[in-house]
C-alpha distance (Angstrom), angle and dihedral (degrees) to the residues before:
residue distance angle dihedral
X1 . . .
X2 3.82 . .
X3 3.83 118.4 .
X4 3.74 128.0 -158.4
X5 3.87 119.8 -169.4
X6 3.69 107.6 -153.8
X7 3.67 136.4 -166.2
X8 3.92 95.4 50.1
X9 3.84 111.1 177.4
X10 3.80 103.1 162.5
X11 3.86 140.2 33.3
X12 3.86 95.7 -116.2
X13 3.89 92.4 58.3
X14 3.82 89.4 45.3
X15 3.86 96.2 51.3
X16 3.76 93.3 43.1
X17 3.82 92.5 50.3
X18 3.93 86.5 53.7
X19 3.59 93.6 44.2
X20 3.89 88.2 53.5
X21 3.83 89.2 54.1
X22 3.97 104.8 -91.8
X23 3.76 115.0 164.9
X24 3.69 96.4 -156.9
X25 3.86 140.9 10.0
X26 3.80 124.0 -140.5
X27 3.76 123.5 -141.9
X28 3.87 118.1 -164.2
X29 3.90 113.6 -139.3
X30 3.75 91.8 178.8
X31 3.84 110.2 111.1
X32 3.93 96.1 -151.5
X33 3.75 94.3 58.8
X34 3.64 119.1 97.3
X35 3.87 84.3 -136.4
X36 3.87 93.5 59.3
X37 3.68 117.0 141.9
X38 3.84 125.6 -177.1
X39 3.79 118.2 -117.9
X40 3.76 88.6 -117.7
X41 3.76 93.5 54.8
X42 3.77 94.5 42.6
X43 3.88 87.1 51.5
X44 3.86 89.5 55.5
X45 3.83 90.1 55.0
X46 3.89 96.0 43.0
X47 3.83 94.0 47.3
X48 3.93 85.2 61.9
X49 3.74 98.4 47.2
X50 3.75 122.9 107.5
X51 3.75 119.3 -111.2
X52 3.85 125.5 -86.7
X53 3.72 94.7 38.5
X54 3.74 120.9 129.3
X55 3.89 113.2 -119.5
X56 3.83 109.4 -162.4
X57 3.75 125.9 -175.5
X58 3.81 118.9 -155.5
X59 3.80 114.9 -146.3
X60 3.80 132.6 -176.3
X61 3.68 125.0 -166.8
X62 3.84 94.1 -19.2
X63 3.84 124.8 142.7
X64 3.72 122.0 -113.5
X65 3.83 96.1 -107.0
X66 3.87 91.2 53.0
X67 3.79 92.1 48.7
X68 3.84 91.4 47.8
X69 3.88 92.6 48.4
X70 3.74 92.5 50.6
X71 3.79 94.0 42.4
X72 3.78 90.6 52.0
X73 3.76 94.9 41.8
X74 3.85 91.5 51.1
X75 3.79 97.1 36.0
X76 3.83 93.1 -123.4
X77 3.78 119.0 -174.5
X78 3.73 92.7 -157.4
X79 3.98 141.5 19.4
X80 3.78 116.8 -144.4
X81 3.83 107.0 -152.1
X82 3.85 110.7 -152.4
X83 3.74 98.2 -176.4
X84 3.66 141.3 63.2
X85 3.80 112.6 -68.5
X86 3.87 134.2 154.0
X87 3.84 124.6 -127.6
X88 3.83 91.5 -98.4
X89 3.89 93.6 56.4
X90 3.91 89.8 48.3
X91 3.80 89.0 53.6
X92 3.82 92.5 48.2
X93 3.76 91.1 59.5
X94 3.88 107.7 98.3
X95 3.64 97.4 -138.9
X96 3.81 124.9 52.5
X97 3.61 108.7 -74.5
X98 3.70 127.7 -147.7
X99 3.84 117.7 -159.5
X100 3.70 119.1 -142.6
X101 3.85 121.3 -146.5
X102 3.80 112.4 -154.2
X103 3.79 93.3 -158.7
X104 3.80 119.8 -146.8
X105 3.79 95.3 164.0
X106 3.89 138.9 15.4
X107 3.86 92.9 -98.9
X108 3.89 90.3 61.0
X109 3.66 93.1 68.5
X110 3.78 90.4 65.5
X111 3.86 93.7 66.9
X112 3.76 116.4 113.3
X113 3.73 89.1 12.5
X114 3.78 93.3 164.2
X115 3.86 91.8 56.6
X116 3.81 139.8 59.6
X117 3.73 105.9 -94.0
X118 3.71 141.0 174.8
X119 3.86 117.9 -125.2
X120 3.69 118.1 -157.6
X121 3.87 133.0 161.7
X122 3.73 116.7 -94.9
X123 3.81 118.0 -105.8
X124 3.72 136.1 155.3
X125 3.90 92.6 -108.3
X126 3.70 121.9 54.5
X127 3.78 118.2 -109.0
X128 3.80 136.0 -22.5
X129 3.72 97.6 53.6
X130 3.79 95.7 130.9
X131 3.80 91.2 -133.5
X132 3.74 121.2 140.4
X133 3.67 136.1 -131.9
X134 3.72 124.1 -131.9
X135 3.81 101.3 -101.8
X136 3.86 91.4 -159.0
X137 3.84 86.1 73.7
X138 3.81 87.5 74.0
X139 3.82 96.7 53.6
X140 3.69 107.5 123.3
X141 3.77 94.1 7.0
X142 3.85 124.9 120.6
X143 3.92 100.3 -115.0
X144 3.84 95.4 178.4
X145 3.72 92.4 107.2
X146 3.81 96.1 38.6
X147 3.83 127.4 102.6
X148 3.66 108.5 -160.1
X149 3.90 120.8 -142.4
X150 3.82 134.3 166.2
X151 3.70 129.3 80.2
X152 3.77 98.5 -2.3
X153 3.78 120.5 151.2
X154 3.75 135.1 168.7
X155 3.76 90.4 -95.8
X156 3.86 102.7 54.0
X157 3.83 101.0 44.2
X158 3.76 91.5 99.8
X159 3.87 88.5 71.1
X160 3.91 88.0 67.8
X161 3.91 96.5 57.2
X162 3.83 97.3 101.1
X163 3.93 95.2 47.1
X164 3.83 100.5 66.9
X165 3.77 95.1 -143.0
X166 3.91 115.9 -172.6
X167 3.86 88.4 -132.0
X168 3.60 153.6 -23.5
X169 3.92 128.7 -121.4
X170 3.94 119.3 -160.5
X171 3.74 133.0 175.8
X172 3.80 115.8 149.1
X173 3.81 92.2 29.8
X174 3.78 89.6 71.3
X175 3.77 101.5 36.8
X176 3.89 133.3 113.8
X177 3.73 89.4 -162.9
X178 3.85 129.7 -10.5
X179 3.90 108.3 -65.7
X180 3.97 93.7 14.3
X181 3.72 125.0 90.1
X182 3.77 128.9 -134.5
X183 3.77 104.3 -133.6
X184 3.78 93.9 -151.9
X185 3.72 95.3 46.9
X186 3.85 88.7 50.2
X187 3.65 93.7 52.4
X188 3.66 93.4 43.5
X189 3.67 91.7 49.3
X190 3.81 96.4 49.5
X191 3.78 92.8 46.5
X192 3.82 93.2 52.5
X193 3.73 91.9 44.2
X194 3.75 93.0 52.8
X195 3.78 92.9 47.9
X196 3.85 91.6 61.0
């Protein structure tokens, strides 16, 4: 299972997550988030990362030109789109785009079913709420293109075993305080996810 550690705000957290086995790191370009990082500071971290690590930018209510500019400047491998967009808009983004479904009901998780997508629980704020989705919604669903987010911790990953998700995405579940990761939690989370 692939693991993304999101809400990276400093190089130490980035390199520790990579050392623990993270496949990708997430950088939040949403100014209202406590995990917000400027493109310039994200670039400073990304420029020092080893090769083959996914570099994901999280965007909320941004225009395609802005997303493309930041993606190119920061050398992102993926843009995570946390707002309502249609398939055409996703295709217009220069970098690979990952739609995010903020699910309120079971039917929501069927959106973008032909694409890889991230499924998170709906909440007023964007990302890192620690709230959980109802896993029963995924019963009988092909989850091989779904990255699950929302309320995941090192201790509840076992519940995902039967669903065969493509990956998991965690932010608040591995933090000491908002925007700062807990290395032991990160290490345990990644080890538990990779053992599924």
